[in-house]
C-alpha positions in Angstrom: 150.0 -86.9 -121.5 152.8 -89.4 -121.8 152.7 -92.9 -120.2 154.6 -93.1 -117.0 155.6 -96.6 -116.2 154.3 -98.2 -113.1 156.7 -97.8 -110.1 156.2 -100.2 -107.3 158.3 -98.0 -105.0 155.6 -95.3 -105.1 152.8 -97.6 -104.0 152.1 -98.0 -100.2 148.3 -97.7 -100.3 145.5 -98.6 -102.6 145.1 -94.8 -103.2 148.7 -94.8 -104.4 147.8 -97.6 -106.7 144.9 -95.9 -108.4 147.0 -92.7 -108.6 149.6 -94.7 -110.5 146.8 -96.1 -112.8 146.2 -92.5 -113.9 149.5 -92.6 -115.8 148.9 -96.0 -117.5 147.0 -97.2 -120.5 144.1 -99.7 -121.2 141.8 -100.7 -118.4 144.2 -99.4 -115.6 143.6 -95.9 -116.9 139.8 -96.6 -117.1 139.8 -97.8 -113.5 141.5 -94.6 -112.4 139.0 -92.6 -114.3 136.1 -94.6 -112.7 137.6 -93.8 -109.2 137.9 -90.1 -110.0 134.3 -89.8 -111.4 132.7 -91.8 -108.5 134.7 -89.7 -106.0 133.5 -86.5 -107.7 129.8 -87.6 -107.6 130.2 -88.5 -103.9 131.6 -85.1 -103.2 128.8 -83.3 -105.1 126.3 -82.5 -102.4 123.6 -81.7 -105.1 124.1 -85.1 -106.7 121.7 -88.0 -106.2 123.6 -91.2 -106.7 121.9 -94.3 -108.1 123.6 -97.7 -107.8 122.6 -100.5 -110.1 123.8 -103.8 -108.8 123.5 -106.9 -111.0 125.3 -110.2 -111.0 126.0 -112.5 -107.9 127.8 -109.8 -106.0 126.7 -111.0 -102.5 127.8 -114.6 -102.9 131.1 -113.3 -104.3 131.8 -111.3 -101.1 130.9 -107.7 -102.1 128.1 -107.3 -99.5 130.1 -105.2 -97.0 131.1 -102.7 -99.6 127.4 -102.0 -100.5 126.6 -101.7 -96.7 129.5 -99.2 -96.3 128.2 -97.1 -99.3 124.7 -97.0 -97.7 126.0 -96.3 -94.2 128.3 -93.6 -95.4 125.4 -91.9 -97.3 127.4 -92.2 -100.6 124.4 -93.7 -102.5 120.8 -92.5 -102.4 119.1 -95.2 -104.4 119.8 -98.9 -104.9 118.4 -101.0 -107.7 119.4 -104.6 -107.6 118.4 -108.1 -108.5 116.2 -110.5 -106.5 119.2 -112.9 -106.4 121.4 -110.4 -104.6 118.7 -109.7 -102.1 117.9 -113.4 -101.6 121.6 -114.1 -100.8 121.8 -111.0 -98.6 118.8 -112.3 -96.6 120.2 -115.8 -96.5 123.3 -114.5 -94.8 121.2 -112.3 -92.4 119.5 -115.6 -91.4 122.8 -116.9 -90.3 124.0 -118.9 -93.3 127.2 -118.5 -95.3 128.6 -118.7 -98.8 131.9 -120.7 -99.0 134.7 -120.9 -101.5 134.5 -123.9 -103.9 135.7 -124.9 -107.3 134.3 -124.3 -110.8 135.9 -127.7 -111.7 133.7 -129.6 -109.2 131.6 -132.6 -110.2 128.1 -130.9 -110.3 126.4 -134.3 -110.1 128.2 -135.0 -106.8 127.3 -131.5 -105.5 123.7 -132.2 -106.4 123.8 -135.4 -104.3 125.2 -133.4 -101.4 122.6 -130.7 -101.8 125.1 -128.0 -102.5 124.4 -125.2 -105.0 127.3 -123.8 -107.0 127.8 -120.2 -108.2 131.0 -120.6 -110.3 133.5 -121.1 -107.5 131.2 -120.3 -104.6 129.0 -122.9 -102.8 125.8 -122.6 -100.8 123.9 -125.4 -99.0 120.5 -126.0 -100.5 119.0 -126.2 -96.9 119.1 -122.4 -96.6 115.8 -122.3 -98.5 114.1 -124.1 -95.6 115.0 -121.3 -93.2 114.1 -118.8 -95.9 110.7 -120.3 -96.2 110.2 -120.4 -92.5 111.1 -116.7 -92.3 108.5 -115.7 -94.9 105.8 -118.0 -93.4 106.4 -116.3 -90.1 106.1 -112.8 -91.5 103.7 -113.4 -94.5 100.8 -111.5 -93.0 102.8 -108.3 -92.5 104.4 -108.5 -95.9 101.3 -109.4 -97.8 99.6 -106.1 -96.8 102.1 -104.0 -98.8 101.4 -102.6 -102.3 104.8 -102.0 -103.8 108.1 -103.9 -104.0 110.1 -101.0 -102.4 107.7 -101.0 -99.4 108.1 -104.8 -99.2 111.9 -104.6 -99.2 111.8 -101.8 -96.7 109.9 -104.0 -94.3 112.1 -106.9 -95.1 115.0 -104.8 -94.0 113.3 -104.0 -90.7 112.6 -107.7 -90.1 116.0 -109.0 -91.1 117.6 -110.4 -88.0 121.2 -109.5 -88.7 123.4 -107.0 -90.5 122.6 -106.9 -94.2 122.1 -104.7 -97.2 118.4 -104.8 -96.5 118.8 -103.7 -92.9 121.3 -101.0 -93.7 119.0 -99.5 -96.3 116.1 -99.6 -93.8 118.2 -97.9 -91.1 119.4 -95.2 -93.5 116.1 -94.7 -95.3 117.6 -95.6 -98.6 115.0 -97.0 -101.1 115.7 -100.3 -102.7 114.1 -101.1 -106.0 113.9 -104.6 -107.4 111.8 -104.7 -110.6 112.4 -108.4 -111.1 111.9 -109.6 -107.5 109.9 -112.6 -108.6 112.9 -113.9 -110.6 114.7 -115.0 -107.4 114.6 -117.2 -104.4 112.5 -114.6 -102.6 110.0 -114.8 -105.4 109.7 -118.5 -105.1 108.7 -118.1 -101.5 105.4 -116.7 -102.6 104.3 -119.5 -104.9 100.6 -120.2 -104.3 100.4 -117.3 -101.9 98.3 -114.2 -102.5 100.4 -111.0 -102.6 99.9 -108.0 -104.9 102.9 -105.7 -105.4 102.3 -103.0 -107.9 105.5 -102.5 -109.8 104.2 -99.3 -111.5 104.1 -97.6 -108.0 107.9 -98.1 -107.8 108.4 -96.9 -111.4 106.6 -93.6 -110.5 108.7 -93.4 -107.3 112.1 -93.7 -109.0 111.2 -91.4 -111.9 110.1 -88.8 -109.4 113.5 -89.1 -107.6 115.3 -88.6 -110.8 113.0 -85.8 -111.9 113.5 -83.8 -108.7 117.3 -84.3 -108.4 119.4 -81.3 -109.2 122.2 -83.5 -110.5 122.4 -87.3 -110.9 125.2 -89.9 -110.8 124.9 -93.5 -111.8 127.1 -96.5 -111.1 126.4 -99.7 -112.9 127.9 -102.9 -111.5 127.1 -105.3 -114.3 124.0 -104.4 -116.3 120.7 -106.2 -116.8 117.5 -105.0 -115.3 119.0 -102.8 -112.6 120.9 -100.8 -115.2 118.0 -100.4 -117.6 115.6 -99.5 -114.7 117.8 -96.6 -113.7 118.4 -95.6 -117.3 114.6 -95.4 -117.9 114.3 -93.0 -114.9 117.0 -90.8 -116.4 115.2 -90.6 -119.8 112.5 -88.2 -118.4 115.2 -85.6 -117.6 118.3 -84.5 -119.5 120.1 -87.6 -118.2 122.9 -88.4 -115.7 125.7 -85.9 -115.0 128.1 -88.6 -113.9 128.2 -92.2 -115.0 130.5 -95.3 -114.4 129.9 -98.7 -115.7 131.8 -101.8 -114.7 131.0 -104.8 -116.9 132.6 -107.6 -118.9 129.7 -107.7 -121.4 130.2 -106.6 -125.0 128.3 -103.9 -126.9 128.2 -105.6 -130.3 125.1 -107.8 -129.6 122.9 -104.8 -128.7 122.1 -105.8 -125.1 121.8 -103.2 -122.3 124.5 -104.9 -120.1 127.2 -104.3 -122.7 126.0 -101.0 -124.1 128.5 -98.2 -123.8 127.4 -95.3 -121.7 127.6 -92.8 -124.5 124.9 -94.6 -126.3 122.6 -93.2 -123.6 123.2 -89.7 -124.9 120.9 -90.5 -127.8 118.2 -91.5 -125.4 118.6 -88.5 -122.9 119.9 -91.0 -120.4 123.3 -89.3 -120.2 124.0 -85.6 -120.3 125.8 -84.5 -123.5 128.4 -82.9 -121.2 128.3 -85.7 -118.6 131.5 -87.2 -117.2 131.5 -91.0 -117.8 133.7 -94.0 -118.3 133.2 -97.6 -119.3 135.4 -100.0 -117.3 135.8 -103.5 -118.7 136.7 -105.5 -115.6 135.4 -108.1 -113.2 133.5 -106.1 -110.6 134.9 -108.3 -107.8 138.4 -106.9 -108.7 137.5 -103.3 -109.6 134.9 -102.5 -106.9 137.1 -103.2 -103.8 140.0 -101.2 -105.4 137.8 -98.2 -106.2 136.0 -98.3 -102.9 139.2 -98.6 -100.8 140.9 -95.9 -102.8 138.0 -93.4 -102.3 137.8 -94.3 -98.6 141.5 -93.7 -98.1 141.2 -90.2 -99.8 137.9 -89.1 -98.1 
């Protein structure tokens, strides 16, 4: 198909934009393909959709998109980092992330007790409220035996709208295999709590095993991606797959590994529909989400 040059006159909505991207080259074409594949997996009623969410997506402003995906029943399983859940709970407790500058004097920020995530700031005092919250609910939370149960109860206890609460309300399981590597994990220093991560591994593998078809969406990579990939390995792999990352494949890490590599591991169907999109997720995700929302 020949390249059709971008025509601003034909763009009135985000849906029009991604339709135009179908006619272009490079990552614009990839973004259009990602939109089409995600839309197809959402429309496939026999498809279980797994979302792997890495990176600092909540501080960057992507929280409401994830909540929308949960509330619209467009994803069935969420695997994410402890950091995203920590920041989600921090906002549920009434705190905010604010715009800053990556060029700031970090020594001065340290004096002001401000934590920097590239060009986003968060006051360090949020951890006091986080600690008070967990001290208040420690007895309930310490009785649980798996991380997914822990996060489910956390969603019930969260005082305001959040990813955790949306997942609890919609009965969507959240898996966080590296929960201890986060602000939430730090809340349990010197406290006795036993969360059996192997219980969660059995649970996500069973979801994958019993799904008629499977779709995976990876925002970034890291542990969330690999955790989902492992669950696919016991079946013939995912039927649909989209990866949005800025990482490179040459160094052999999971975060940059191209999706087709998963075919050799039975993590992706040989006939699966997939695309690797090299783009900042804070750009690609809002465009894809809005385009699909406008179509559906």
